VMD Tcl script that draws the C-alpha trace (Angstrom):
set ca {
  {-54.17 25.39 -3.20}
  {-51.51 25.12 -5.90}
  {-50.46 28.69 -5.17}
  {-50.05 27.86 -1.45}
  {-47.86 24.82 -2.27}
  {-45.64 26.88 -4.59}
  {-45.36 29.63 -1.97}
  {-44.26 27.06 0.64}
  {-41.60 25.67 -1.71}
  {-40.21 29.18 -2.30}
  {-40.34 30.00 1.42}
  {-38.49 26.79 2.29}
  {-35.86 27.42 -0.39}
  {-35.47 31.04 0.73}
  {-35.12 30.02 4.40}
  {-32.58 27.35 3.48}
  {-30.62 29.90 1.48}
  {-30.55 32.25 4.47}
  {-29.29 29.45 6.69}
  {-26.45 28.81 4.25}
  {-25.60 32.54 4.20}
  {-25.58 32.59 8.00}
  {-23.22 29.57 8.03}
  {-20.92 31.39 5.60}
  {-20.67 34.33 8.03}
  {-19.71 32.12 11.00}
  {-16.00 32.26 11.84}
  {-13.98 29.42 10.38}
  {-11.44 27.53 12.48}
  {-7.88 28.79 12.18}
  {-5.99 26.22 10.12}
  {-2.75 28.21 10.24}
  {-1.21 26.29 13.19}
  {-1.67 22.98 11.32}
  {-0.09 24.44 8.18}
  {2.86 25.67 10.26}
  {3.28 22.23 11.89}
  {3.21 20.50 8.50}
  {5.77 22.95 7.11}
  {8.00 22.29 10.14}
  {7.60 18.52 9.62}
  {8.73 18.94 6.01}
  {11.83 20.82 7.15}
  {12.51 18.19 9.82}
  {12.13 15.37 7.31}
  {15.14 16.71 5.40}
  {17.50 15.86 8.28}
  {15.57 12.72 9.29}
  {15.92 11.26 5.80}
  {19.58 12.30 5.57}
  {20.46 10.27 8.68}
  {21.14 6.56 8.99}
  {19.36 5.31 12.12}
  {20.49 2.47 14.42}
  {17.95 0.58 16.56}
  {18.48 1.00 20.31}
  {15.13 -0.26 21.61}
  {12.60 -2.79 20.30}
  {9.40 -3.00 22.35}
  {11.22 -1.31 25.24}
  {14.13 -3.78 25.26}
  {17.66 -3.53 23.90}
  {18.38 -5.43 20.69}
  {20.26 -8.72 20.97}
  {23.93 -8.13 21.65}
  {26.07 -8.23 18.50}
  {23.07 -7.58 16.25}
  {22.86 -4.37 14.24}
  {19.51 -3.13 12.97}
  {19.62 0.04 10.88}
  {17.41 1.96 8.52}
  {17.40 5.13 6.51}
  {14.63 6.89 4.66}
  {15.12 7.61 0.99}
  {13.35 10.74 -0.17}
  {9.58 10.64 0.35}
  {8.55 7.13 -0.61}
  {10.81 4.32 0.51}
  {13.28 3.22 3.15}
  {15.99 0.60 3.33}
  {18.03 -1.04 6.00}
  {19.58 -4.02 7.73}
  {17.37 -6.09 10.07}
  {20.19 -7.93 11.81}
  {20.48 -10.74 9.28}
  {18.66 -9.64 6.13}
  {18.66 -6.41 4.16}
  {15.23 -4.92 3.49}
  {13.39 -2.18 1.68}
  {9.87 -0.85 2.15}
  {7.65 1.92 0.88}
  {6.20 4.38 3.34}
  {3.68 7.19 3.49}
  {3.78 10.26 5.73}
  {0.59 11.94 6.86}
  {0.19 15.45 8.29}
  {2.93 16.45 10.70}
  {3.76 13.12 12.39}
  {1.89 10.28 10.72}
  {3.89 7.42 9.23}
  {2.73 4.21 7.60}
  {5.18 1.55 6.43}
  {3.81 -0.56 3.62}
  {5.00 -3.88 2.25}
  {8.45 -4.88 3.44}
  {10.68 -6.79 1.03}
  {13.78 -8.52 2.37}
  {16.48 -10.95 1.41}
  {15.89 -14.49 2.68}
  {19.09 -15.51 4.40}
  {19.19 -17.55 7.61}
  {21.48 -16.49 10.45}
  {22.16 -18.81 13.39}
  {24.22 -16.28 15.33}
  {23.73 -14.41 17.46}
  {21.04 -16.70 18.96}
  {17.53 -15.27 18.55}
  {18.43 -12.89 15.72}
  {15.85 -14.39 13.34}
  {13.03 -14.01 15.92}
  {14.16 -10.45 16.61}
  {14.11 -9.69 12.89}
  {10.56 -11.05 12.54}
  {9.46 -8.92 15.52}
  {11.20 -5.87 14.07}
  {9.37 -6.27 10.74}
  {6.05 -6.78 12.54}
  {6.51 -3.65 14.66}
  {7.70 -1.63 11.67}
  {4.49 -2.50 9.82}
  {2.40 -1.48 12.87}
  {3.91 2.03 13.06}
  {1.39 4.84 12.62}
  {3.40 7.88 13.77}
  {6.85 9.09 14.75}
  {8.57 11.61 16.97}
  {12.02 12.86 16.03}
  {14.75 14.85 17.67}
  {18.28 15.26 16.31}
  {19.60 12.45 18.52}
  {16.54 10.16 18.62}
  {13.79 8.79 16.40}
  {10.82 7.09 18.06}
  {8.30 5.11 16.03}
  {4.91 4.70 17.64}
  {1.96 2.37 17.27}
  {-1.35 3.39 18.89}
  {0.50 6.04 20.93}
  {3.14 3.66 22.36}
  {6.80 3.74 21.41}
  {7.64 0.42 19.74}
  {10.98 1.22 18.06}
  {13.64 3.72 19.08}
  {16.59 4.69 16.91}
  {19.64 6.86 17.34}
  {21.89 8.22 14.59}
  {24.26 5.51 13.43}
  {27.90 6.28 14.14}
  {30.36 4.01 12.42}
  {33.31 3.23 14.63}
  {36.44 2.67 12.56}
  {38.17 -0.64 13.14}
  {41.87 -0.40 14.09}
}
mol new
graphics top color blue
foreach p $ca { graphics top sphere $p radius 0.5 }
foreach p [lrange $ca 0 end-1] q [lrange $ca 1 end] { graphics top cylinder $p $q radius 0.2 }
display resetview
């Protein structure tokens, strides 16, 4: 009886070991495309972070006339910008090839009465920036997405010299 129990334990262990060996021989998924996409994202991030971006769309609408919202990414951990009235900085994290998470946003605390609605726009901008979970970038456009929908769109900032 004891011998039968010991034999069953060895048989079970041996069968389990064979199953593991069989699993080792199964083909593994090709992770090369993901590695290539991540490497491309790293190369792209060099020019994305070198650019200063100007907001052209917030929730599908143009920013308030005479308000300028800009941001630029600094290296791999933080960004800074102008939200129309207040300057701000925030830390961010990138994930895989297109994931982006903006963490705590710190800003100055000025009040601006003009243009009308600028303070509400700034609050909405900060809220949307914190909701971002991914991005899509091209040399002339940077879209920030939340749950698959574009919430903020930027273009490279071009400073027009004053006469």
